[in-house]
NUSEGU-425234 format. One record per residue (C-alpha): x, y, z. Coordinates in steps of 0.2 Angstrom, whole numbers, plus 2048, in hexadecimal, padded with zeros to 3 digits. Layout:
REM residues N
XYZ...
REM end
This chain:
REM residues 112
8B8145CE78BB142CF78CF141CFD8CC13FD0F8D7144D1B8E014ED0B8D1159D0D8CA158D1C8BB14DD1A8B813CD1F8B812DD108B6121D1D8A9114D168AA118D058AA10ECF68B9112CEA8C210CCDA8D1101CDA8DE107CCE8E40F6CCA8D80EBCCE8D50DBCD68C50E0CD98BE0EECD28B40F7CE28BD0F6CF38B30FFD028BF108D0C8BE108D1F8CB10FD278CA120D318D012DD2D8D8132D3D8E6124D3B8EE134D2F8FC131D2590011FD2790011DD128F510BD138E1109D168D70F9D1A8C90F6D0E8BE0EAD0B8BA0E3CFA8A70E0CF28A20D0CE68940D5CDA8860C8CDC88A0C5CCB89A0BFCCE8950B2CDB8890AACD087B0A5CDC88C09CCE988609ECFC8910A7D0588F0AAD198860B9D1B88B0BDD2C89C0C2D238960C7D118870D3D1587F0D9D058810EBCFF87D0F6CEF88A101CE988810CCDD879105CD587E0F2CD787C0E7CE188C0DECEE8930D3CFA89D0DAD058AD0CDD068B30D2D188BF0C2D198C80CDD0A8CB0DBD148DE0E0D118E80F1D138EF0FAD018F8108D008EE11CCFB8F7119CEA8EC10ACE58DA112CEA8D211ACDC8C5127CDB8B2126CE78A611DCE089911FCEC897122CFE89210FD09892118D1A87E115D1C886103D1D890106D2888C0FCD378880ECD2B89B0EED278A00F1D3A8940DED3E89B0D5D318AE0D9D338AA0D9D478A30C9D448B20C3D398BE0C9D498B50C1D578A90B3D508980BCD5988D0CBD50
REM end
């Protein structure tokens, strides 16, 4: 398991389990440069099954495949959580970095 700053390895843009979940997975997006602050910015993915075909704005809810399942990233539900709420690493989502940044930028600035 990757522990980020605590072992000198980055966990930014990894998919993590949540210990007491409303959403069972989160995508950890905070840079480890933030150091010893005990909260991290995360974005929950939602399974495509749970959407039941409901349309979502693709500009802020990009489709991702994480740990063999299909999700949309619910960027507008981004939140900070304490480090103690972040569980084990499930998969690496770093290859979605630009997609995640674009969705977050669109959420903040309204432009891609």
